[in-house]
C-alpha positions in Angstrom: 159.7 92.7 124.4 162.9 94.2 123.0 163.3 97.8 121.9 163.7 96.6 118.3 160.3 94.9 118.4 158.6 98.0 119.9 160.2 100.2 117.3 159.1 97.9 114.5 155.5 97.9 115.8 155.5 101.7 116.0 156.9 101.9 112.5 154.2 99.6 111.1 151.4 101.6 112.8 152.7 104.9 111.4 153.2 103.3 108.0 149.6 102.1 107.9 148.4 105.6 109.1 150.4 107.2 106.3 149.2 105.0 103.6 145.5 105.2 104.6 145.7 108.9 105.1 147.3 109.3 101.7 144.6 107.2 100.1 141.9 109.1 102.0 143.4 112.3 100.6 143.8 111.2 97.0 140.6 109.2 96.4 138.2 112.0 97.2 140.2 114.4 95.0 139.8 112.0 92.1 136.2 111.1 92.6 134.9 114.6 93.0 136.7 115.6 89.8 135.0 112.9 87.8 131.5 112.7 89.3 129.0 115.3 90.6 126.4 114.7 93.3 122.9 113.6 92.2 120.0 116.0 92.4 119.1 115.0 95.9 116.3 117.5 96.3 114.5 116.0 93.3 115.4 112.5 94.4 113.9 112.9 97.9 111.3 115.6 97.2 112.9 118.3 99.3 112.4 118.5 103.1 114.9 119.1 105.9 118.4 117.8 106.4 119.2 116.9 110.0 122.9 117.3 110.9 124.7 116.5 114.2 127.8 118.5 114.7 126.6 121.0 112.1 128.3 124.1 113.6 131.8 123.3 112.4 134.0 121.2 110.3 132.4 118.5 108.1 129.0 119.1 109.6 129.1 122.7 108.7 130.1 121.9 105.2 127.3 119.3 104.9 124.8 121.9 106.0 125.9 124.5 103.6 126.1 122.2 100.6 122.7 120.6 101.1 121.2 124.1 101.7 122.6 125.1 98.4 120.9 122.1 96.9 117.6 123.5 98.1 117.0 121.6 101.4 116.0 123.2 104.7 118.5 122.6 107.5 118.5 121.4 111.2 121.8 121.7 113.0 122.4 120.0 116.3 125.5 121.0 118.3 126.8 123.0 121.3 127.6 126.7 121.4 124.6 128.9 120.6 126.8 131.8 119.2 128.5 129.5 116.7 125.2 127.9 115.8 123.7 131.3 115.0 126.8 132.3 113.0 126.6 129.1 110.9 122.8 129.6 110.5 123.4 133.1 109.1 126.1 131.8 106.7 123.7 129.1 105.5 121.1 131.8 104.7 123.8 133.7 102.8 124.2 130.5 100.7 120.4 130.1 100.3 118.2 133.0 101.5 115.1 130.8 101.2 116.5 128.1 103.4 114.7 127.6 106.8 117.3 126.8 109.5 116.4 125.2 112.8 119.2 125.2 115.4 119.2 122.9 118.5 121.8 123.7 121.2 122.6 120.4 123.0 125.6 118.6 124.4 125.7 115.2 122.7 128.2 113.9 125.4 125.6 114.5 128.1 122.4 112.6 128.9 121.3 110.9 125.7 117.6 110.7 126.7 117.4 114.4 127.4 119.1 115.3 124.1 116.7 113.0 122.3 113.6 114.5 124.1 114.8 118.0 123.2 115.2 117.0 119.5 111.8 115.3 119.3 110.1 118.3 121.0 111.8 120.7 118.6 111.0 118.7 115.4 107.3 118.0 115.8 105.8 117.8 112.3 109.1 118.6 110.6 109.6 116.6 107.4 113.2 115.2 107.5 114.4 113.6 104.3 118.2 113.4 105.0 120.0 112.6 108.3 123.7 113.1 108.8 125.0 111.4 112.0 128.2 113.3 111.9 129.2 114.7 115.3 132.4 113.2 116.9 134.2 113.5 120.1 137.9 112.5 120.2 140.3 112.1 123.0 143.6 110.3 123.2 143.9 108.4 126.5 145.6 105.1 127.5 143.2 102.5 128.7 145.3 102.2 131.9 144.7 105.9 132.7 141.1 106.9 131.6 139.1 109.9 132.5 135.5 111.2 132.2 136.4 112.3 128.7 136.5 108.7 127.6 132.9 108.2 128.7 131.9 111.5 127.1 133.5 110.2 123.9 131.5 107.0 124.1 128.2 108.8 124.7 128.8 111.2 121.8 130.0 108.8 119.2 127.7 105.9 120.0 125.0 106.3 122.6 123.4 109.6 121.8 123.6 108.9 118.1 121.9 105.6 118.6 119.1 107.3 120.6 118.7 109.9 117.9 118.7 107.3 115.1 116.1 105.2 116.9 113.9 108.2 117.4 114.2 109.7 113.9 114.7 106.8 111.5 111.2 105.2 111.8 109.7 108.6 110.7 111.9 108.6 107.7 111.0 105.0 106.9 107.3 105.9 107.0 107.7 109.2 105.2 105.1 109.9 102.5 106.1 111.5 99.3 104.1 112.5 96.3 105.9 110.9 93.4 103.9 112.7 90.7 103.9 116.2 92.2 107.4 116.2 93.7 109.1 113.8 91.2 110.8 112.0 94.1 111.9 108.4 93.7 113.2 107.7 97.2 112.1 108.5 100.7 115.4 109.9 101.8 119.0 109.3 102.8 121.2 108.6 105.9 124.9 109.2 106.2 127.1 108.0 109.1 130.5 109.7 109.6 132.9 107.0 110.7 136.7 107.2 110.5 139.8 105.4 109.2 140.7 105.2 112.9 138.5 102.1 113.0 141.0 100.3 110.9 144.2 101.3 112.6 145.1 101.1 116.2 147.6 103.7 117.5 148.0 103.8 121.3 145.3 105.8 123.1 142.7 105.6 120.4 141.0 102.4 121.4 137.7 104.0 122.3 137.6 106.5 119.5 138.4 103.9 116.9 135.9 101.4 118.2 133.1 104.0 118.5 133.6 105.3 115.0 133.7 101.8 113.6 130.3 101.2 115.3 128.8 104.1 113.3 130.3 102.8 110.1 129.1 99.3 110.6 125.7 100.5 111.6 125.3 102.2 108.2 126.6 99.2 106.3 124.3 96.8 108.2 121.4 99.1 107.7 121.8 99.5 104.0 120.1 96.3 102.8 117.1 96.8 105.1 116.9 100.5 104.2 116.7 99.7 100.5 113.3 98.1 101.1 112.0 101.4 102.4 113.6 103.4 99.5 116.3 105.0 101.7 119.9 105.5 100.6 122.6 104.9 103.1 126.3 105.8 103.1 129.1 105.2 105.6 132.0 107.7 105.3 135.5 106.8 106.5 137.5 110.0 106.3 141.2 110.2 107.2 142.7 113.2 109.0 140.6 116.2 108.4 141.6 119.8 109.3 138.7 120.7 111.6 138.1 122.1 115.1 137.7 118.5 116.2 141.3 117.7 115.3 142.5 120.9 116.9 141.1 119.8 120.2 143.4 116.8 120.4 145.9 118.8 122.3 147.6 115.8 123.8 148.9 114.7 120.4 151.6 116.3 118.3 150.7 115.8 114.7 153.6 114.4 112.6 154.6 116.9 109.9 153.9 114.4 107.1 150.3 114.0 108.3 149.8 117.7 108.5 150.8 117.9 104.8 148.0 115.5 103.7 145.3 116.7 106.1 142.2 117.2 104.1 140.0 120.3 104.1 136.5 119.3 105.2 135.2 120.2 101.8 136.8 117.1 100.1 135.3 114.3 102.2 131.9 116.1 102.3 131.8 116.3 98.5 132.8 112.7 98.3 130.0 111.6 100.7 127.3 113.7 98.8 128.6 112.3 95.5 128.2 108.8 96.8 124.7 109.3 98.3 122.3 107.4 96.1 125.1 105.6 94.3 127.0 103.5 96.8 126.7 102.3 100.4 
C-alpha cells in the first residue's frame, strides 16, 4: 500500500471521528434545551438506582442527578475513598438519599463481583440500572497485554453477569400503581460509545465491547416493553472524564479537545430520553 493510500485512510478516520464527535456535542446541547427529563420517581415508584462506575465521570453525574430526583443510590466502583467522597456529595444534593457503596474491581473475577453485589443488595428495591462503567486502553492487536483482557472483562463480561443477576428482579418487581402512582416497573440504561462506529487503530477491543453494550440494550428493548421496563442505549462521543485521562498512550488532537463534552451533557440527554426513546 502506498503512502498516499495510508494518508487517505487516516484522513478519512479522523474526518469521521470529527463529524461524529461534533454531532455528539451539538445534539445533546440542543435536546436538553428543548426537553426536560420525565418525572422518573413517579414513573417507577421510587426505589434505588444501581450505577456501575458511579464514583466519577458520567456515572457520578447519573448518581447525583437521579438522587436529586428522589431515588436512593447504589454506586459500584473501585477506590473506597472516592466512593465515600461521592456518597457525601450525593447526600449534599439530597440529604434524605440512602447511599450504598460497593467497592469492587469490575475488571477482575466477574463471578466474585456479582456474588459481592448480590450479597450486598438482598431485599433492596432497584428500579433503575445504569450499566455505565468503562475500561479503555489503546493497544494494537499485534501487541496486546493483560489490559486488553481487563477491558473485555469490564466492558462486557462483568456487566453481563450483573445484568443477568439483577434484571430478572426488575422484571418481576411489584409496584403499587394506586399508592405510588407508578406506571412502569423501571428503567435500564447502557453506556456504549461512538467508538463502536469508527475504527481508529488500537481501539478494536474497546469499540467492539462498547458496541456490545449498545446492541444489548437495543435488542432488549422490545422484550423489556412487555414487562413495563424502559431501555436506553447511550452513544456518547469524547467526554472529559477520568476515563479519558487514563488513555495516556494517546495524544488527543487539539480539535477534539475543543469539542470534548462535559459529562453533564450526555447524562442529561440520557435521562431526558429514558421513557421516551430506546
